[in-house]
N, C-alpha and C positions, 0 to 999 in steps of 0.2 A: 725658200717661198712662204706667201705669206696667208691667213687665210685668218675668219670669225672664228671660227671655232673651233679646240686641241681636240676635243673628242671625236670617237669617231661614230658621230650623231646622224649622219645624211648620205647623201648619197656625194657629196660634194671633198665634204670630208672621207672619203674612202679613195676617192679618184688623191686626196691629199700624200696618204701614205702609201696608198700602188705607186707613184709615180715614186716616191720619196725610195724609196726599197727600190724601184727599178734603176734609177740615177745612184744612188749605192754602188750595188753592184754590178757595175758600168764606170766605177769607180771614180764618180763627180762627189765632190763637197758638199752635200745637201743641209739647211737646217732646216723646220721651221718657225716658224713666231706670227701667236696668235694672243688674242683674249684669254684674259685668263679665266671666261668662264666654260663653264659644261654643259649649256642647254640654248636650245635657240626663242631666242627670248630678244626680242627688239629694242631695241634704245630708241630715247629720245632724242640723244646724240648723235645719230648715224647721220643726221647732217653731216655736224661736226664734233668731230670728241677732242677736246683737248687733253684729255690721260690720255689715251691710244699715239698720239700724233708729237707728243713730247718722251712716250716710253721708246717711243719705233726709234727719232733724232736722237736719243741715248744711245742707244742698239744698231743702229750704221758707225753711229761716230767709232765703237772701240769692236766694228768688223766691216770689212772690206768683201764684195760680193761683184759679178762677172758678170752676171741677168738677176734679176729681180722678178719669180714668176706668182703671180699677185691667181689666187682664186675669191674665192666667198667676203667678200666686205661690207654687201648693202647692209647688215644688220648691227653693226656691231662695233668695228672700228670707224668707219667710213672712210670716203670719195678724197677726205682732208690728204688720208697719208701720201698720197699721188706727188703733193708737192715739196716731199721731202724724197720722191724719185729721182734721179736728175736724170739718169740714160736706161739702155738694155730692160728696160720694161714691158714684160707681158702679162695680160691680163688673159687667163682662163676663162669661158665665161658658162655657168654652169645652167643658166637656165632663163627669160625670155622677160625678165626683169626689167632689163636696158632697154627694149622694145616695148612695153605696155605695166603701166606699171596695176591695170586688175589681169595681165597676163591674156588679156585679148580674145574673153572670154564674154554671151553676152549669158542672161536669164536663161533664153529657146534654143541654148545650147551651139549658137551660129557663133564664126570665129570674126572678129569684128575691123574692118580695112582700115577702120582711121585711128591707126597706133599714134599714141603722140599726138591728136591733135584735142581740141577741146569735145572733141566725143569721151576720152579719159574720165570725165567727171559727169557721163550721165549715167540716168537713175538703173537706166536697164542695164547697165556692166555688173554681172554675177560679183556676190562678195560674198568672201570666205572667211570673214568674222563678226560676228554679228555684233552692232554696233548702234547707240542710242543715235548719234550724229556722224551722219555718212560724210557728206557735205567736204567739214573742215577736216578731217582723217585722211580724203582722196584726194585734198587742195595739200593737205601738206606730203602727200606720198610724189605727186607730180610735181611742185615744189623742188625738192629734192631729189626730184628723179631730175628735173633741167641742169641741176646743180652739177651732175653725176655726168651728165653726159656732155657738158661742155669739156668738163677735168678729163673726160676718158677723152672725148679728138685734143685734147690741147698736150699733153703726158704718158699712154700708153702707145709703145710702139710695135709694138704688134697686136693682133688680137687672135685667140682659136678659139674655137666652136667647136661642138662636137657633132654637131646632127646640120646634115644640110640649110632645113627650113631656116635652122639659126643664123644660120652668113646671111643666110639670101635676105632675113627682117633687119639685122644688124644693117648688113648696108644700104639698105632700103629706109631706114629709118636716122640711122646716124652718118650716110653718105659715106660710107670708108671706102679706102681704093683698093681692088684688087692685091696689093702687094704687098697690103697692111692687115689683110686678115686672110685665116688658113682655116682652111674646115678638118683637121682632126678628134677622130673617135675615141671615147673612153673605153679602155680596155678593165680587163680583170686579168686577177692571175690562178691558173686552174693547171693541173695536170693534160696534156691532149693527150695520156696515155690511157688515160682514168675510167675505169670498167665502174657501168652501168648496173644494177640489179634490176631489169627490167620486171622479174618477179612480184620487187615491191608496191607494180605499179596500181592501185583500184581506179579501174576507171568507172566507176561512180562519183572520182572527189575530182575536186578542183578547189586551187588554192588563189588565195592574191595576202600581197606582204605588201607592208607601205604604211608612210603613217596614216590613221583614220579621223581625216579633214575632208572637209567636203568635195574640195578642191580631184581627187581624188578618184569618184565614181563612183565609190562603193555602192550608194543607194542604185545608183546602176545595175550594178551585177546586181545586188538583190533584188530588185525589178524583174533580171533572168531569168534566178531562182523561181522566184512565187511564178512567173510564166508557166515554165515548164513544172513544178510540181502540181500545178494545181488541171491548168490546161491540156500540159500532155500526157499529166496523169504518172512524169517519175518523182515516187514517192522516196527515190532511196536514193536521187541524189543529193551529194555532202558535196558544200562550198568550205575551207577552214580560212580564222582569218585575220594573221598575223600583224600586230602593230599596234598603235596605241596610238591615245589622240582626243582634241579637242569635242572628235562628232561620235564616242564611244559610246556614251549613254541614250543618246540620241538614235543610236542608229541598233545598239541591244531593245533595244524599244519596240520597233519596227517591227524586226526581227519575229517579238513575241506578240506584235499583236499579229501579224500574219500565223500566226500560228505553225513560225516555219523552227522554233530554237531546237529542235531535232535535226535538222539539215544543215543550217547559219550554223560555228561557234566560233564563236572571239577569244582569242588563246590568250591574248597581250602580247605581251615584247618577247621574243624567243633569240637566246644565243644564238649571235651570227655561226659558231662552232655548232650547230644546232638545228640548224638550216635548211644543210643538204639532205636531215630524213625522211622530211615535208615537201621537196621538191620533188624527189625519186617515187615519195608513193601516190603522190596527183598526177592528172591523166590531162593538163594541160595548165597553163597559169592564167590568172585573168588582169590583165590591169586596163579598167574603164576610165582612166582619165577624163576628166573635164575642163581640164585645161590644158594648156600648149607645155608636152615636156617634151625634154629633152632629149640623151642618152640616157633613160633610169639604169640602174647599177643593177638594181633582178631584171630585168629584164638580159643584160647576159648574163647574169647567176644561172637565169635562166637554160639561157640556151649551155650554160655549163654543164648540167646538171641534166640537158638533152630532151629539155624539156617545150613540146609548140605554147605559143604564145597567142592569146585573143586579146585585141587589145583597138581602143580607139583610133580612128586614122587622125590620128591630129598632131604636130608640133615632127618627135627625128623616131616617129615609130614608124613611119616605111621606109629609114635605112635603117631596119633592123629587120623588120618582117616583108619576106615576099610571097602577097595570099597565096594558100593553097599549099606552098611548099616549106615551110618553118610554122605555121600560122596562121590566124586572117585579121584582117583591120573591118572593123564597124564603123559606120557613121558616129558621133561624137554621139552623145545621152540614148541613142538607141539600144534601147534596152530591147525588143524583139530580134532584131535585126542581131547582137550579140547571143542570148538565146538558139538562136538558131543555129552559129557555130556550134555552141557546146553542145548543143545532142547531137552534133559532127561525131566529139567526141565521146561522149556518153556510152558506155560496152561497145569501146570499140576500140581496147589499148593495140592493136595493130598500126590503126592511123595514129597516134600518140605516139611511137615508136619509132615511126618512117618521120614525122617529121619533127622529131626531136635530131635525131642524127641527121638532116641536111640544118638542123641551125646550128647543132656543133658545129658542123662542118666552118656553117660561113664564117661563128665565130672566129675560131682559129682562122680565118683566113683575112676578116675585115679586122677582127678586132683584140688579137694578140700581143701580147706584150711588146716582140720583138722589133713588130712593123709600126705600130705605137713609137716606137723609140727611136728606127730609122727615119720615120717623118718627123718627130721632136727635134732633134742633129740638126738637120735640116732646116730647119726656121733657123735655130740658135745661131748655123756658121752661113746663112744665108746673109740674114742678117749683121750677123757682129766676125762672122768668120772665123767661131770660136772650133 
């Protein structure tokens, strides 16, 4: 398996190591090849990275593999490595960056219908990094993506898409035939017999876990909590925010200016082993993304901990959430609608438990490791009779 980063710094890396563990348990020999970087940095050489091109060439010369399963190579390794892989190449797509360089969301929170057209450079597209000269950076991204898409179509034998929306848009924009692309949801490791102590639930407390960046929509959640605090007079409502990122200080200032610093807490990065207690203490998990999400691992972790999810109705979230059964979907950027659903769980532990139990059953049925393994083997065998 090939991936930009070796450390578990994001959802893609977690999927890589979950999949490695599963395949090795089933007696497959798996090796992971990555860059030597351990932080989320984007390289200028991500169009063609000579360093890693020759490193991989040497690695392949001394190792034989039946299948090359690629994950994220957008930021560091570059798609130039596809030139070295002559056969049996699977690309496991983790986000919508092959569909649109700006991930398809405009400033007014509308989903753009013009993927990979001239509108990709339109000034109304949402920016997730503050830059003085947007046009040249965006031109670079469009140029890189155009080249990457050409290489994908020429050298990738099969595509795996964790969400139905991603599969739909990949086929629409790259004209991929049905026999070369499969919808295969992500999975996580979990104990199906795990007991959850529902007595730990604080029915006034909610939780966000993820990168503290614009696209995650944390500002929408803050507006929702502010609305409930001031308009609905829910003075003791709580929101814990776990993670770090470029928007951390800006969001802290917003919370202080709104005088919500006793209600909204930024807890920083927390070790994955300690996260379960924060899930279990919360009434529901907030996922207010303002871009096209795929199948976030945080959502699966929420279901594992029997927590309902309140999320934007965008990307892969509709695959995960059945309205009023294991959570609620709201229109992207609509903090009032989000607040309406938060209020349903406020002081309502019974609803949290009911929807959380349904989500756990859905996780076992649709996102379990054995289901994933059997579907992945079907892809391998169908393509290459392995």
